[in-house]
N, C-alpha and C positions, 0 to 999 in steps of 0.2 A: 658529314660532320653535323652534330647537333649544336644549337645555340641556346639552350634552355636558360632562362632567367638573365639573358643579356639584352640590354636595351636595343631596340631596332636600329637606331643610327649607328651603334657600334658594330652591328652585323654587317652593314654596308662598308664600314671602314675596314673591318677585318678581311672581308672578301675582296676588297680592292675595287668595288663597283660603285658607280654613282647612283644617286637616287633615281635619276632619269633613266638610267640603263635598265632599271627594274620595271619601268612603266610598260604595260601591255596595251598597245593601241589596237583598236578593234574594228577598223573598216573591214567589211566582209567581202567575200567573193560575190555574194548575191548583190551587195550594194553596187560593186563595180560592173557586174553583168547588166544590171538594170540601167545604169547610166549610159554605158557604152552602147548597149543595144538600141537605146533611144537615139543617141547622138549620131550613130552610124546606120540608122534604119533606111530603108529604101525611100521612105517619105521625106527624108532630108536630102535626097538626090545628090549625094556626094559633096554637099556644102561648098559649092564653087563661090569664089569671091564675087561680091556684088549681087548674089542671088537672094530671093526672099527667104530661103532656108537658112542662110547665114544670119540674117536678122533674127529669125526664130531661135537659132542656136545661141546667139549672143544674149538674148533676153532670158533664155533658160539658164545659162551659166550665171548670169547676174542674179537670177532668182535663187540659185544654189548658194552663191556667196552670201546672199541676204539670210537664207535659211540657216547657214552655219555660223552666223554672227559676225561676219567680216564687216569692217567699216568701209564705206566708200572712200576711194583714194583721191578723188579729184576735187579741186577747189570749189566747184559748183555743187558738190555734195552728191555726185552720182558715181555709179560703177562704170558707166560706158563712156569711153573716149572716142569720139567720132573723128574721122579723117577721110580724105579723098586722095586718090592718085590716078594718074593717066596710064592706061594700058591699051595699046593698039588704037590710039586716037579716041578712046572712050574713057570717060570719067567714071571711076569706080568709087562708090561710097561704101566705106567699111567702118568697123569699130573694134576697139580693144575693150576688154573687161578687166578692171583693176580694183582689187580689194586689199585690205590691210588688216593684219593683227599687230597691234602696237606692242613694242618692246617694254620690258618691265625693269631693266637695269638702268639706273640713272646715268652710268658711264657709257652704256652701249646703245641705248634706245634710239639715238639719233644717227646710228648706222643702220644699213638696210641689207637684208638678203632678199634678192628678187628671185622668186620661183616662177617659172614660165613654161608655157606650152602653146603651140598653135592649134586652133580648132578648125581651120579651113582645110579643104582638100580640092580635088580637081573636077568635081561635078560628074556630068554624064558625057560619055565618049562613045558614041555608036561605032561599032567595028565588027570584027568577025565573030565575037562572042554573043551568045543570046542575051547575056546579062551586060547591059551597057552602063550600069550605075557603079561608079567607083566609090564605094561606101566609106573608105578611109577609116576603118575601125582601129587598126594599129597605127596608122599615119593620118590623123593623130588624135582620134577620140581617146585613145589609150593615155597619151600624155596629158590631155586635158582632164581626164578623170583621175589621173594620179594627183594633179593639183587639188581637185575636189576632195579626194580621200585624205590628203595631208591636212587640208583646212578643217575638215570634219573631225579628224583625230585630235588636232590641237585644241579646238574649241571644246570638244566633249571631254577631253582629259582633264581640263582645268589647269594645265600647266601653262605658265606665262613665259614666253620666250624672252631672252635677254635683249637681243637686237630686234628691231621692227622687221616684220616679214611682209613683203609685198607679193601678192598673188596676181599674176598677169597672164590672161588668156589672150593670145594674139591672133588676129586675122592676117591675111596677106603673105603668109610665109611662102606659099607655093608660087607667088608672083614676085619673089625677090626680097623676102623678109621685110615687106612693107610696114606691117604693123609694129614689129619690134623696133625698126629704125625710127618710126614716128614716135614711139614711146621714149626712146633714148633722147631724141631731139626735143621732146616736149615733156620731160619727166616731171612728175608731181613732187619729186624730191631732188636734192642736189646730187647729180650723178657721181661726183667725187666721193660722196659718202656711202656709195654702194659697196658693201663688203665683198660680195660675190654674186654671180648669177648662176643658178642651177636650173637648167632647161631640161624638160622631159619629153621624150619622143619615142614611140614604138616600144612600149613596155609590156605588151600583152602576150608575147610568145616566150617559151622557154627552151625550144628545141635546138637553138643554135649554140647556147653556152651553158645550158643546164640550169636546174632550179637554184634559186637564191643567188645567181650570178648576174652581173650586168657590167657594162663598160661605160667609160666617160670619154667623150671626145676631148682632145687637147691635153691628154695625159703628158706630163713632163714639160709642158709649157709654163706651168705655174706649180706651186706646191700644194694646190688644192687636192690633188689625188693622194699625196703623201699624208696630208692631214686626215682625209677620209679613211685611208687604209689603217692608220693608227687607231682611229675610232672603232674600226671594225675588228680589231684584234679580239680574240676569244668570242667571236660570234660565228654564226653559220653563214654569213653573207660575205661575198667577195667582189670587190671592184677589180675586174680583169684589165690589166694595163699593157697587154702584149698584142693587142689587135691592131694590125698595121693600118687598116682602113680608118681607124678612129682619128688619125691625124688629119687626113683629108676631109673627113666628115665634120671636123671642127669648123670648117669654113662654109658648111652647107646647111646650117640650121640657125635658129634665132639667137643662139648664144653669141654669134659673131657680131651682132649689132651692138653688144655690150663691149666685146673685146677689141673691136676695130672701130673706134669712134673717129680716129683720124690717123693719117700716115704722113710722116715727114722724114725725109732723108733716110728712108729705109727702116725707120722705127715706127712701130704701131703702138698707138696710145689707147688704153681702154681699161676695162675692169676684168679681172680674171673670171673665167666662166668655163662651163662645159655642158654638153648635152648627155643626159643619162638615158641609156637604151639597152634593150636586150636582143636587138636584131640589127644587122647592118643592111645588106642587100639580099633579101629573100624573095622567092617567087611571088609572094602575095603583095609586095610593095608596088604601089602605083598600078594596080590591076583590079579587075572586078572581083577578085577573090579575097580581098582584104575585108573580111567580114567578122563580126563579133562572135559567131558560133565557133570559131577556130581557136579561141584564146585558152590559155591555161590560167583560169581565174584564181585558183588557189595560190599559185606562185605569184601572180600579180598582187594579190592582197597582202601576201607576206612581204613583198618588196615595198609596197606603199607604207605599210606599218614600219618597216625598217627605215625608209626614207624619212618618215616623220621623226623618228628618234635622232636620225642624222642631222636633220634641220635644227631641232631643238638644241642639240649638242653644239653645232656650229654657232647658233645664236648666242651661246654663253661663252664661247671660246675666247681666250686671251691671245691666241696665236694670230699673227698677221698673215693674210693671204696675199702673196706677191708673185709676180712673174719670175720664173727662173730662166727663161729663154731671153738672151740679151737683145733680141729683136723686138721685144715688147717692153712697154713701160706703163706703169699705172698712172691714170689721169690725176692731176693735182687740183 
């Protein structure tokens, strides 16, 4: 169909598409390959919590946040949130990296979408394999670089989100979600004003569910999956909501720090959340074979660009995100 001599805004109205749906985000496969190859290189020695390599990784992520124009989220004006925890009678010093893109809608900007991913892994584990470095490319340099890609896309597109978007790279996930739990307990914003948490993990492979497909943990616990599926109508992307393991994995990644803030009388209080991934339990997970060279970078770039549009659309949505499972309630 041709639209000769019709104003551009009318074209969008006629075709039933929003202006943002037409935006082409441009993070590339080469961008992602370069970032992930660095973060999961042998030199990073598997990014074990408390290691020098974790500090290097944190400073590198903070540098990327700065490069992409994010604002520091912390009161003291920095990106790095330091904390400690005790593990096997040893004090571990770690850090989260927190950046912000401020919202532009006067009615929505004091609400927050937290995008998160963990950047730690399990380090070096000598064993039967000649390769003892657990590089953690998919788990979870991939999720971390998904965050970077979304941040880069939003800043370079010039689009301003409605709600404020917080980008949180967490440490300590492999030791019991330590970083995300610390963030929620010491949040730079009021937790009750968090609209939703979208957590990213293991987004580098496409062989399990096919190209342009992904799943979200915690489907059907809230209406977040329904809202996303409605946004994805008439696109080539699909949130698969029939993966049985996704329900149990809801409790196994950083999203649970937001959704399970407290439990009383069998009712869990928290923020609707989900982890977005393209792999459940594949042979490369928690093995020396989780390496950057195995990724489908073209598919990952397409997903990161799609997730960017998804985040912007959610930032402007007037729909409430609420629990649909009666065992959960939103924090007040």
